[in-house]
C-alpha positions in Angstrom: 13.7 -9.3 -13.9 10.7 -7.2 -13.0 9.7 -5.7 -9.7 7.1 -3.3 -8.4 6.2 -1.4 -5.2 2.8 0.0 -4.8 2.1 1.7 -1.5 -0.6 0.1 0.6 -2.2 3.4 1.6 -5.1 4.4 -0.6 -7.2 7.5 -1.3 -10.6 7.1 -2.9 -11.4 8.6 -6.3 -14.4 10.3 -4.6 -12.2 12.0 -2.0 -9.8 13.3 -4.7 -12.5 14.5 -7.1 -14.4 16.2 -4.3 -11.3 17.9 -3.0 -10.9 19.4 -6.4 -14.5 20.8 -6.1 -15.9 18.0 -8.2 -19.3 16.4 -7.4 -20.1 12.9 -6.3 -21.6 12.3 -9.8 -18.4 13.3 -11.5 -16.4 11.0 -9.2 -18.8 8.1 -10.1 -18.6 8.8 -13.8 -14.8 8.9 -13.6 -14.8 5.6 -11.7 -16.9 3.9 -14.3 -15.0 5.3 -17.3 -11.5 4.5 -15.9 -12.2 1.7 -13.5 -10.4 3.5 -10.6 -12.1 3.6 -7.3 -8.9 4.5 -5.4 -5.2 5.2 -6.0 -2.0 4.4 -4.0 -0.5 7.1 -2.0 3.1 7.0 -0.7 3.8 7.5 3.0 4.9 11.0 3.8 8.4 11.5 5.2 10.1 8.9 3.0 12.5 9.9 0.3 11.9 8.8 -3.2 14.9 6.5 -2.9 13.2 4.8 0.1 10.3 3.9 -2.2 12.6 2.4 -4.8 14.6 0.4 -2.2 12.3 -2.6 -2.2 12.1 -2.6 -6.0 15.9 -2.6 -6.3 16.3 -5.4 -3.7 13.7 -7.5 -5.5 15.5 -6.9 -8.9 18.8 -7.9 -7.2 17.3 -11.3 -6.1 15.5 -12.0 -9.4 18.3 -11.0 -11.8 20.8 -13.7 -12.6 22.7 -12.1 -15.5 25.7 -9.8 -15.5 25.8 -6.8 -13.2 24.0 -3.7 -14.5 26.2 -1.0 -15.9 23.5 1.5 -16.8 20.6 3.1 -14.9 17.7 4.9 -16.5 15.2 6.7 -14.2 11.8 7.5 -15.7 9.4 10.1 -14.4 5.9 9.9 -16.0 3.6 12.5 -14.5 3.2 16.0 -15.9 4.5 17.8 -12.8 7.9 19.1 -12.0 8.2 18.4 -8.2 11.6 18.9 -6.7 11.0 16.1 -4.2 10.2 13.8 -7.1 13.8 13.8 -8.3 15.8 10.7 -7.6 19.3 11.3 -6.4 21.0 8.8 -8.7 24.5 9.0 -7.1 23.1 8.3 -3.6 21.0 5.5 -4.9 24.1 3.9 -6.5 26.0 4.3 -3.2 23.2 2.8 -1.1 22.5 -0.3 -3.1 25.3 -2.9 -3.9 23.3 -4.1 -6.9 23.8 -0.7 -8.5 27.5 -0.3 -7.6 28.7 -1.1 -11.1 26.6 1.6 -12.7 28.7 3.7 -15.1 26.0 5.5 -17.1 23.0 7.2 -15.7 20.1 8.7 -17.7 16.9 10.4 -16.7 13.9 10.3 -19.0 11.5 13.1 -18.0 8.9 13.6 -20.8 6.3 14.9 -18.4 3.8 12.3 -19.7 2.9 8.7 -19.4 4.8 7.7 -22.5 8.1 8.2 -20.7 8.5 4.5 -20.0 8.3 3.8 -23.7 11.0 6.4 -24.3 13.2 4.7 -21.6 12.7 1.3 -23.1 13.7 2.6 -26.6 16.7 4.3 -25.0 17.7 1.0 -23.4 17.3 -0.7 -26.8 19.6 1.8 -28.5 22.2 1.7 -25.7 22.4 -2.1 -26.0 22.4 -2.2 -29.8 25.2 0.4 -29.9 27.1 -1.5 -27.2 27.2 1.5 -24.9 25.5 -0.7 -22.3 25.3 -4.4 -21.7 22.9 -4.6 -18.8 20.4 -1.8 -17.9 18.2 -1.1 -14.9 15.1 1.0 -15.6 13.4 2.5 -12.6 10.1 4.2 -13.1 7.7 5.9 -10.7 6.4 9.0 -9.1 5.9 10.4 -5.7 3.3 13.1 -5.1 3.8 13.5 -1.4 3.3 17.1 -0.5 1.0 17.7 -3.5 -2.5 18.8 -2.5 -5.0 16.1 -2.9 -7.0 18.3 -5.3 -4.0 18.6 -7.6 -3.9 14.8 -8.1 -7.0 15.1 -10.3 -7.0 16.3 -13.9 -10.7 16.5 -14.8 -11.8 14.0 -17.4 -8.2 12.8 -17.8 -6.5 11.2 -14.9 -6.0 10.8 -11.2 -2.4 10.6 -10.0 -1.3 7.9 -7.6 2.1 6.8 -6.4 3.8 3.6 -7.7 7.3 2.4 -8.4 8.6 -0.3 -10.6 11.9 -1.6 -12.1 13.2 -4.0 -14.7 16.6 -5.3 -15.8 
């Protein structure tokens, strides 16, 4: 089962690049190279678990196998933001689909390859019979981060998005 939640609110590439003292020309070049004219931005005031709630609900309805016993949370962006931490115990308590979770892991590589690391961890856990059914939740929330800090010149623009798989 697969599920995603991408916030509807958007900020343009131009607005982000200009807030980081970049020029309109730099924004246009970035848009052409990476194909990004805007990024999703999470609503302020919501906890990270609130953004994952629709993902977990959709997984619950789409998954028809055994109940998950393991949860892996993945963070992918190169920032250590305290509000970007997911309270795994609270998440398990709030969502019946996660009530059978015995093992929790957090993969925090501070780069975009974190999801690959999480998938490999899931493979190892299943092969070694430590886990039989795994939920992987991935996503970042940059609420509270200055708009200018969402831009790494010539590299990336950081948006907010959340996904999960079983």
